[in-house]
PLY file of the C-alpha trace (Angstrom):
ply
format ascii 1.0
element vertex 531
property float x
property float y
property float z
element edge 530
property int vertex1
property int vertex2
end_header
102.40 -124.46 -5.81
101.62 -127.46 -3.80
104.91 -128.59 -3.42
103.66 -131.71 -2.07
102.50 -132.89 -5.05
106.32 -133.26 -6.24
108.23 -134.92 -3.78
108.08 -137.68 -1.09
109.37 -135.47 1.55
110.45 -131.64 1.43
112.64 -129.84 3.87
111.72 -126.52 3.34
114.33 -123.81 3.66
114.00 -121.67 6.88
112.69 -118.16 6.49
109.92 -116.55 4.58
110.43 -114.86 1.19
108.07 -111.77 0.21
106.66 -111.96 -3.41
107.65 -109.07 -4.59
105.22 -108.08 -7.70
103.14 -104.78 -6.41
100.95 -104.82 -9.69
99.01 -107.91 -11.27
97.33 -110.70 -9.32
98.37 -114.53 -8.67
97.31 -117.61 -6.89
98.65 -117.37 -2.99
101.88 -119.08 -3.77
103.89 -120.28 -1.19
106.48 -117.90 0.34
109.53 -120.22 1.16
112.34 -121.07 -0.60
113.25 -124.89 -1.32
116.64 -126.09 -1.55
116.91 -128.88 -4.17
119.87 -130.81 -2.02
117.38 -131.06 0.84
114.57 -132.23 -1.46
113.91 -135.91 -2.00
112.72 -136.81 -5.35
114.24 -140.22 -6.44
110.52 -141.70 -6.18
109.23 -139.63 -9.00
109.65 -141.17 -12.63
112.08 -139.59 -15.14
112.31 -137.08 -12.48
116.38 -135.42 -13.56
119.20 -135.76 -10.64
121.51 -133.29 -11.76
119.44 -131.18 -13.99
117.31 -128.13 -13.18
113.68 -128.95 -13.29
110.94 -127.43 -11.68
109.53 -128.08 -7.74
106.06 -129.05 -9.60
104.17 -128.09 -12.88
105.17 -126.72 -16.28
108.55 -124.97 -17.38
110.14 -123.82 -20.63
112.47 -121.14 -21.91
115.20 -119.45 -19.23
114.63 -116.12 -18.61
116.74 -113.28 -16.64
119.67 -114.93 -16.29
122.08 -112.97 -14.59
125.09 -112.78 -11.88
124.80 -111.00 -8.77
126.24 -110.82 -5.63
127.93 -114.49 -5.78
124.35 -116.13 -7.23
123.59 -116.98 -10.74
119.77 -116.33 -11.36
117.65 -118.26 -13.33
114.25 -117.24 -13.60
111.83 -119.06 -16.20
108.65 -119.33 -18.03
106.50 -121.10 -15.59
102.50 -122.04 -15.33
102.01 -122.55 -11.48
98.21 -124.14 -12.26
99.28 -127.23 -14.40
101.34 -129.45 -16.06
101.18 -128.10 -19.78
101.90 -124.70 -21.41
99.06 -121.88 -19.98
99.45 -118.37 -18.19
102.73 -117.53 -18.14
105.12 -116.12 -15.28
108.47 -116.01 -14.15
109.63 -118.75 -11.94
112.93 -118.01 -10.12
115.96 -119.96 -8.43
119.30 -119.15 -7.24
122.54 -120.94 -7.37
126.20 -120.44 -6.17
127.45 -123.09 -8.59
124.71 -123.37 -11.26
124.95 -127.22 -10.19
122.51 -127.10 -6.80
119.76 -124.74 -6.65
117.71 -122.93 -4.45
113.87 -122.82 -5.45
112.49 -119.33 -4.85
108.58 -117.82 -5.04
107.64 -116.71 -8.10
109.05 -113.32 -9.40
106.77 -112.16 -11.84
103.16 -112.42 -12.53
100.68 -111.54 -15.21
98.83 -108.22 -14.47
96.53 -105.98 -16.73
98.83 -105.78 -19.61
99.13 -109.41 -20.46
101.10 -112.59 -19.21
104.81 -112.76 -18.76
106.84 -113.94 -21.87
110.36 -114.38 -22.27
112.81 -111.76 -21.34
116.54 -111.23 -19.77
117.40 -109.23 -16.76
120.59 -106.94 -16.08
122.38 -105.12 -13.22
121.83 -101.56 -13.77
125.73 -100.78 -12.20
126.06 -97.28 -13.32
121.99 -96.29 -12.02
121.27 -95.20 -15.62
117.37 -96.21 -15.40
117.27 -94.11 -11.93
115.66 -97.22 -10.67
118.10 -97.69 -7.94
121.29 -96.07 -6.65
125.20 -96.38 -7.31
125.25 -97.86 -4.12
122.51 -100.36 -4.50
121.77 -100.56 -8.42
119.06 -102.18 -9.31
118.59 -105.74 -11.12
116.35 -104.77 -13.65
113.90 -107.63 -15.78
113.01 -106.66 -19.03
110.30 -109.19 -21.11
107.48 -109.56 -23.17
103.86 -108.93 -22.15
101.32 -111.17 -24.20
97.86 -109.91 -24.02
95.48 -112.24 -24.92
92.28 -110.41 -25.06
93.89 -108.35 -28.08
95.13 -111.36 -29.82
91.64 -112.97 -29.52
90.02 -109.52 -30.83
92.08 -110.33 -33.97
94.89 -107.49 -33.35
98.32 -107.98 -34.18
99.55 -105.71 -31.66
99.56 -108.06 -28.44
102.64 -108.19 -28.00
104.63 -105.63 -26.08
107.67 -104.99 -23.75
107.45 -104.59 -20.27
109.95 -103.86 -17.31
110.40 -104.69 -13.34
113.32 -103.89 -11.06
114.47 -105.70 -7.95
116.40 -103.82 -5.08
117.33 -107.08 -2.89
118.86 -109.07 -5.56
115.81 -110.42 -6.79
113.92 -111.70 -3.78
111.12 -108.94 -4.41
110.09 -106.84 -7.45
108.45 -103.72 -8.72
106.84 -103.30 -12.38
107.57 -99.79 -14.27
104.58 -97.75 -13.46
104.56 -96.89 -17.54
104.48 -100.00 -18.46
105.05 -101.53 -21.14
107.58 -99.11 -22.38
107.58 -100.11 -25.69
104.87 -100.68 -27.87
104.04 -102.86 -30.68
104.28 -101.52 -33.92
101.58 -104.11 -35.23
103.51 -106.66 -35.93
102.10 -110.28 -34.45
105.44 -111.70 -33.45
107.42 -109.14 -30.98
109.08 -110.34 -28.54
111.67 -112.13 -26.21
114.26 -108.61 -25.42
117.88 -109.38 -24.74
119.42 -106.57 -23.05
122.71 -106.09 -22.77
125.59 -103.07 -22.37
127.39 -101.66 -25.32
130.41 -100.11 -24.65
131.08 -99.62 -28.28
127.81 -97.40 -29.04
128.02 -96.37 -25.07
124.37 -97.72 -24.53
121.79 -100.46 -23.53
121.27 -102.38 -26.83
117.71 -104.67 -26.95
118.17 -107.91 -29.31
114.45 -108.49 -30.25
113.00 -111.44 -32.43
110.38 -110.15 -34.57
108.62 -112.39 -36.93
111.28 -113.63 -39.61
114.35 -111.81 -38.13
116.29 -109.81 -35.47
115.37 -106.12 -34.65
118.09 -104.08 -32.79
117.06 -101.04 -30.22
119.18 -98.60 -27.87
118.78 -97.06 -24.86
120.85 -94.65 -22.70
118.52 -95.21 -19.39
116.97 -99.12 -20.09
113.39 -97.05 -20.52
113.29 -95.01 -23.74
114.44 -97.03 -26.73
115.19 -96.60 -30.36
115.33 -98.44 -33.04
118.87 -99.48 -34.86
118.69 -102.13 -37.36
117.60 -105.14 -38.44
119.06 -108.48 -39.38
118.19 -111.98 -40.67
115.32 -111.72 -42.88
117.34 -113.21 -45.85
119.78 -115.03 -43.62
119.74 -118.49 -41.88
117.15 -120.98 -41.13
113.52 -120.04 -41.73
111.57 -123.26 -41.29
109.58 -121.26 -38.00
109.28 -118.45 -35.93
112.56 -116.66 -34.74
112.42 -116.49 -31.04
114.71 -116.13 -27.64
117.72 -113.96 -29.40
120.96 -113.74 -27.89
124.04 -111.65 -28.55
127.62 -111.50 -27.22
131.07 -110.89 -27.77
133.71 -113.70 -27.69
137.30 -113.55 -28.47
139.24 -116.17 -31.20
142.61 -115.75 -32.36
142.74 -113.05 -30.42
139.97 -110.85 -32.69
136.78 -109.97 -31.10
133.82 -111.64 -32.75
130.28 -111.50 -32.39
128.06 -114.57 -31.66
124.12 -114.19 -32.27
121.89 -117.16 -31.16
118.39 -117.45 -32.62
115.97 -120.02 -31.36
113.66 -121.60 -34.44
110.41 -123.15 -34.30
109.93 -125.72 -36.23
112.65 -125.57 -38.61
115.34 -127.77 -36.53
117.69 -129.97 -38.26
115.88 -132.87 -36.70
112.82 -131.43 -36.43
110.93 -129.17 -34.11
112.49 -126.90 -32.15
116.49 -125.95 -32.26
118.85 -123.08 -31.80
120.95 -121.45 -34.82
123.82 -119.15 -34.83
125.49 -116.79 -36.43
129.20 -115.40 -36.44
130.11 -111.86 -37.49
130.55 -107.86 -36.39
128.45 -105.40 -34.24
129.57 -101.83 -34.38
126.91 -101.18 -31.91
124.08 -100.63 -34.18
124.55 -103.10 -36.96
125.23 -106.75 -37.12
127.04 -107.96 -39.86
127.26 -112.08 -40.42
130.54 -113.60 -41.89
129.06 -116.46 -43.51
126.49 -116.74 -46.63
123.00 -116.12 -46.55
121.94 -119.52 -46.62
124.30 -120.79 -43.99
122.83 -122.04 -41.08
124.87 -123.30 -38.19
123.17 -124.92 -35.07
124.07 -124.87 -31.19
123.11 -127.98 -30.74
122.02 -130.65 -33.32
119.62 -133.14 -30.44
116.26 -132.24 -30.67
115.87 -131.00 -26.89
117.95 -127.94 -26.28
116.09 -125.04 -27.20
115.63 -121.23 -26.14
118.94 -121.21 -24.82
120.67 -118.06 -23.71
123.82 -116.95 -21.60
123.86 -115.12 -18.44
124.46 -111.42 -18.01
126.96 -109.75 -15.76
129.56 -112.50 -15.01
132.73 -111.12 -13.66
135.01 -110.35 -15.98
137.68 -112.06 -13.53
135.62 -115.35 -14.69
135.75 -114.50 -18.18
133.08 -117.48 -19.60
130.46 -116.80 -21.94
127.88 -119.43 -19.61
124.77 -120.72 -21.55
121.88 -122.90 -20.55
118.82 -124.23 -22.74
115.55 -125.90 -22.19
115.84 -129.58 -22.48
112.57 -130.52 -24.66
110.62 -129.25 -27.95
107.40 -128.28 -28.94
106.79 -131.12 -30.85
106.17 -133.13 -27.81
106.66 -130.74 -24.62
103.24 -130.85 -23.56
102.70 -134.76 -23.41
106.00 -136.08 -22.20
104.82 -138.56 -19.38
105.81 -137.14 -16.20
102.77 -136.52 -13.69
103.81 -133.69 -11.59
106.02 -131.46 -13.32
107.62 -130.93 -17.07
110.50 -129.75 -18.51
113.97 -129.70 -17.15
116.83 -127.47 -18.10
120.26 -128.88 -20.05
123.67 -128.67 -18.10
124.89 -125.32 -17.98
127.51 -124.59 -20.80
130.52 -122.93 -21.44
130.11 -121.19 -25.08
133.99 -120.49 -27.12
135.00 -119.63 -30.49
137.45 -122.06 -32.64
139.29 -121.69 -35.67
138.17 -124.76 -37.83
139.11 -125.98 -41.51
135.90 -124.61 -42.67
135.96 -121.28 -40.48
135.30 -119.96 -37.17
132.42 -122.26 -35.53
130.83 -121.65 -31.84
131.41 -125.11 -29.51
130.00 -125.79 -26.21
131.55 -127.47 -23.44
129.96 -128.82 -19.88
130.80 -126.14 -17.19
133.60 -127.41 -14.79
131.71 -127.23 -11.89
129.26 -130.24 -13.02
133.01 -132.12 -11.58
132.01 -131.72 -8.17
129.00 -134.35 -8.99
131.60 -137.04 -9.73
131.44 -139.87 -6.91
135.07 -140.74 -7.61
137.11 -141.68 -11.28
137.77 -144.73 -12.74
140.35 -144.98 -15.38
139.97 -147.17 -18.67
143.12 -148.53 -19.96
143.99 -148.75 -23.94
142.39 -151.62 -25.47
140.94 -153.04 -28.76
137.05 -153.31 -28.86
135.34 -155.95 -31.82
132.26 -156.46 -30.25
130.99 -155.16 -27.23
132.95 -154.06 -24.07
130.88 -154.36 -20.56
131.67 -151.07 -18.99
129.60 -151.55 -16.00
130.40 -154.83 -14.78
134.44 -154.10 -15.26
134.63 -150.69 -14.41
131.68 -150.36 -11.93
129.72 -147.80 -14.17
126.15 -149.09 -12.72
124.41 -145.92 -11.61
121.42 -144.43 -13.82
123.73 -140.90 -13.45
127.10 -141.26 -15.67
129.43 -139.03 -17.04
131.94 -140.62 -19.83
135.15 -139.20 -21.52
135.62 -141.67 -24.19
138.78 -141.21 -26.52
138.15 -143.67 -29.35
140.34 -144.42 -32.91
137.83 -145.64 -35.43
140.36 -146.01 -38.26
139.61 -149.51 -38.43
136.20 -149.48 -37.64
132.48 -149.02 -39.49
130.72 -148.14 -36.37
130.88 -147.58 -32.67
128.00 -147.58 -30.26
127.56 -146.33 -26.74
124.56 -148.21 -25.72
122.67 -147.39 -22.16
120.11 -150.22 -20.94
118.30 -151.73 -18.13
116.77 -155.42 -17.55
113.63 -154.61 -19.42
115.73 -154.82 -22.66
114.98 -150.95 -23.61
118.33 -148.97 -24.65
119.51 -145.86 -25.77
122.09 -145.84 -28.42
125.02 -143.10 -28.89
126.72 -143.77 -31.78
129.13 -142.74 -34.59
129.33 -144.30 -38.35
132.06 -144.21 -40.00
130.56 -144.28 -43.54
128.12 -141.70 -43.13
130.30 -139.28 -41.30
127.74 -138.61 -38.57
126.91 -138.28 -35.05
123.76 -140.07 -33.93
121.07 -140.83 -31.01
118.83 -143.31 -31.31
115.87 -143.39 -28.96
113.69 -145.97 -30.44
113.97 -148.70 -28.13
114.42 -146.24 -25.36
111.66 -146.49 -23.41
108.12 -145.16 -23.34
107.16 -143.19 -27.21
103.37 -143.86 -27.76
102.38 -140.61 -25.89
103.52 -138.69 -29.23
104.04 -140.32 -32.45
106.79 -138.14 -33.59
108.80 -138.53 -30.21
110.45 -141.82 -31.46
113.62 -141.46 -33.70
117.25 -141.65 -34.60
118.92 -138.27 -34.70
121.77 -137.13 -36.51
124.58 -134.54 -36.85
127.53 -134.26 -39.46
130.56 -134.60 -37.97
134.35 -135.71 -39.43
136.44 -137.45 -37.96
139.75 -135.92 -36.62
142.78 -138.22 -38.08
140.34 -140.92 -37.68
139.64 -140.15 -33.99
136.57 -139.49 -31.92
136.19 -138.05 -28.49
132.96 -138.32 -26.85
131.97 -136.55 -23.35
128.60 -137.82 -22.44
126.25 -136.66 -19.77
123.49 -139.83 -18.72
120.46 -138.32 -16.70
117.95 -140.73 -15.32
115.60 -139.23 -18.65
118.28 -137.55 -20.95
121.75 -137.47 -22.69
123.92 -135.00 -23.91
126.88 -135.72 -25.79
129.67 -133.39 -26.57
131.84 -134.60 -29.37
135.56 -133.27 -30.31
135.33 -130.77 -27.63
132.11 -129.32 -28.21
132.56 -129.07 -32.03
129.35 -131.44 -32.41
126.73 -131.63 -29.74
123.30 -133.23 -29.04
120.76 -133.47 -26.41
118.30 -135.74 -26.38
115.69 -136.82 -23.95
113.85 -140.41 -23.23
111.57 -142.05 -20.94
112.40 -145.72 -19.96
110.17 -147.62 -18.22
113.17 -148.38 -15.50
116.24 -146.46 -15.22
119.80 -147.51 -17.83
121.93 -148.61 -15.31
124.39 -150.88 -17.73
126.67 -148.96 -20.33
128.58 -151.20 -22.80
130.78 -149.83 -26.18
129.91 -151.63 -29.21
131.90 -151.84 -32.08
131.59 -152.99 -35.67
135.06 -153.64 -36.71
138.25 -152.39 -34.64
137.90 -149.75 -32.27
140.81 -148.60 -30.52
139.50 -147.65 -27.16
142.11 -145.54 -25.76
142.75 -144.08 -21.89
139.79 -142.58 -21.04
137.91 -141.85 -17.86
134.19 -142.69 -16.43
132.02 -141.32 -13.06
129.20 -142.51 -11.61
127.63 -138.87 -10.25
125.67 -138.09 -7.44
122.34 -136.46 -7.32
122.04 -132.88 -6.33
118.30 -133.62 -4.60
119.97 -135.59 -1.68
120.10 -138.88 -0.78
116.64 -140.57 -1.95
113.98 -141.91 0.62
0 1
1 2
2 3
3 4
4 5
5 6
6 7
7 8
8 9
9 10
10 11
11 12
12 13
13 14
14 15
15 16
16 17
17 18
18 19
19 20
20 21
21 22
22 23
23 24
24 25
25 26
26 27
27 28
28 29
29 30
30 31
31 32
32 33
33 34
34 35
35 36
36 37
37 38
38 39
39 40
40 41
41 42
42 43
43 44
44 45
45 46
46 47
47 48
48 49
49 50
50 51
51 52
52 53
53 54
54 55
55 56
56 57
57 58
58 59
59 60
60 61
61 62
62 63
63 64
64 65
65 66
66 67
67 68
68 69
69 70
70 71
71 72
72 73
73 74
74 75
75 76
76 77
77 78
78 79
79 80
80 81
81 82
82 83
83 84
84 85
85 86
86 87
87 88
88 89
89 90
90 91
91 92
92 93
93 94
94 95
95 96
96 97
97 98
98 99
99 100
100 101
101 102
102 103
103 104
104 105
105 106
106 107
107 108
108 109
109 110
110 111
111 112
112 113
113 114
114 115
115 116
116 117
117 118
118 119
119 120
120 121
121 122
122 123
123 124
124 125
125 126
126 127
127 128
128 129
129 130
130 131
131 132
132 133
133 134
134 135
135 136
136 137
137 138
138 139
139 140
140 141
141 142
142 143
143 144
144 145
145 146
146 147
147 148
148 149
149 150
150 151
151 152
152 153
153 154
154 155
155 156
156 157
157 158
158 159
159 160
160 161
161 162
162 163
163 164
164 165
165 166
166 167
167 168
168 169
169 170
170 171
171 172
172 173
173 174
174 175
175 176
176 177
177 178
178 179
179 180
180 181
181 182
182 183
183 184
184 185
185 186
186 187
187 188
188 189
189 190
190 191
191 192
192 193
193 194
194 195
195 196
196 197
197 198
198 199
199 200
200 201
201 202
202 203
203 204
204 205
205 206
206 207
207 208
208 209
209 210
210 211
211 212
212 213
213 214
214 215
215 216
216 217
217 218
218 219
219 220
220 221
221 222
222 223
223 224
224 225
225 226
226 227
227 228
228 229
229 230
230 231
231 232
232 233
233 234
234 235
235 236
236 237
237 238
238 239
239 240
240 241
241 242
242 243
243 244
244 245
245 246
246 247
247 248
248 249
249 250
250 251
251 252
252 253
253 254
254 255
255 256
256 257
257 258
258 259
259 260
260 261
261 262
262 263
263 264
264 265
265 266
266 267
267 268
268 269
269 270
270 271
271 272
272 273
273 274
274 275
275 276
276 277
277 278
278 279
279 280
280 281
281 282
282 283
283 284
284 285
285 286
286 287
287 288
288 289
289 290
290 291
291 292
292 293
293 294
294 295
295 296
296 297
297 298
298 299
299 300
300 301
301 302
302 303
303 304
304 305
305 306
306 307
307 308
308 309
309 310
310 311
311 312
312 313
313 314
314 315
315 316
316 317
317 318
318 319
319 320
320 321
321 322
322 323
323 324
324 325
325 326
326 327
327 328
328 329
329 330
330 331
331 332
332 333
333 334
334 335
335 336
336 337
337 338
338 339
339 340
340 341
341 342
342 343
343 344
344 345
345 346
346 347
347 348
348 349
349 350
350 351
351 352
352 353
353 354
354 355
355 356
356 357
357 358
358 359
359 360
360 361
361 362
362 363
363 364
364 365
365 366
366 367
367 368
368 369
369 370
370 371
371 372
372 373
373 374
374 375
375 376
376 377
377 378
378 379
379 380
380 381
381 382
382 383
383 384
384 385
385 386
386 387
387 388
388 389
389 390
390 391
391 392
392 393
393 394
394 395
395 396
396 397
397 398
398 399
399 400
400 401
401 402
402 403
403 404
404 405
405 406
406 407
407 408
408 409
409 410
410 411
411 412
412 413
413 414
414 415
415 416
416 417
417 418
418 419
419 420
420 421
421 422
422 423
423 424
424 425
425 426
426 427
427 428
428 429
429 430
430 431
431 432
432 433
433 434
434 435
435 436
436 437
437 438
438 439
439 440
440 441
441 442
442 443
443 444
444 445
445 446
446 447
447 448
448 449
449 450
450 451
451 452
452 453
453 454
454 455
455 456
456 457
457 458
458 459
459 460
460 461
461 462
462 463
463 464
464 465
465 466
466 467
467 468
468 469
469 470
470 471
471 472
472 473
473 474
474 475
475 476
476 477
477 478
478 479
479 480
480 481
481 482
482 483
483 484
484 485
485 486
486 487
487 488
488 489
489 490
490 491
491 492
492 493
493 494
494 495
495 496
496 497
497 498
498 499
499 500
500 501
501 502
502 503
503 504
504 505
505 506
506 507
507 508
508 509
509 510
510 511
511 512
512 513
513 514
514 515
515 516
516 517
517 518
518 519
519 520
520 521
521 522
522 523
523 524
524 525
525 526
526 527
527 528
528 529
529 530
């Protein structure tokens, strides 16, 4: 990995870290860790300043997300040889707060069984696998092998499940000597295992994406697996292949419900990639959906939140279900205009269940740790807006990195728009149409769009006002916006590529909008001060 391509200067974390895959061969990657807070990357156009992105080259799905010994581990789909999708490895980074990240060497390389597709990681605290000990439990990664030779030969069994383990908190890895541990029964899409311990069943449960549905498997030791059940052939959206599932419990109204995440590509609400969810019950073997088979619920209505899953082994004392998604879309992910790297992750989010008039729904909100990015707080007093209110000059909101917490009363308005713009006349709109009852992001004038015909557009999400009121919580980075409406009941994420950073913000109202007490913040970069 030629990290000199990435940044104008790099401060290298002291101490070499050995690459630990004992099977498979890969390029002689750099064996030092790179701390993002010590790296200066402002000179790169469109490089996110508070979102996770790879030091160089291609990245997609978050993988193996697990918390252990005070660190949040993030593995991710990675092509170290180029800026487009290619032979998949597992890249690796760690963080103590999900905000500032330390890049580590590649964790898993392809081998004779195939390239390394998506999967998950757990800490085997009771040493059920025998791969570690009670005193030093193994971190176990379970992932999909993709054998391109078998695929080219026209066979359907080219995806199998493999296992690797680490005894030093993920720094070095050894692959299981009997990989693949779960063979393919002859199914084209057989992938993306998400594993967790299930107290009800007293065993590990694997949630696996298979063609157009989910299959559940059970194991006492993480190595020997038995099929338990299937779900989804007639439920939810089926406009594309099902991928990257996750199954976990959450409480609402004092009762425990189970949430099943399933990413689908294509078939999203605004075309291309998106993640749907189901709420129901899981008895350790079968998942029962609470909603009708035709009902589809989306984690995020924007075009750029895909393949998101949650962290395993988060301490019970924390109690949160923490989520991260890939901030791109397969419609254009390989073509976005970045030179030495491609893709970023969303901000980390907390998932919750909430009772609504329409039923129980999944909400997601930004994690509280993001507050450490704030460089002071600017309070906005209640006022009427009929026309345009310049937030940048009046409230010194003049950074390309912003967080806004806006409380709007739209009882007498037709439309309200938060517009981010630059001196070139480019702008990004985040708005709400009262008559259409929809939240939207319009990136048609937000900069570079010609790299892909289907990139430019206005993306929408259904949203009912609450007594005429709308709460907007927005995060603006140099090339992305994330919108959390009404405490995360409706969420949208979009990327964009302006020719100059957006540093001006205004609130535009058609009709009378009551801007109630609100707060705005300029944010700092996690990469340190640019040179």
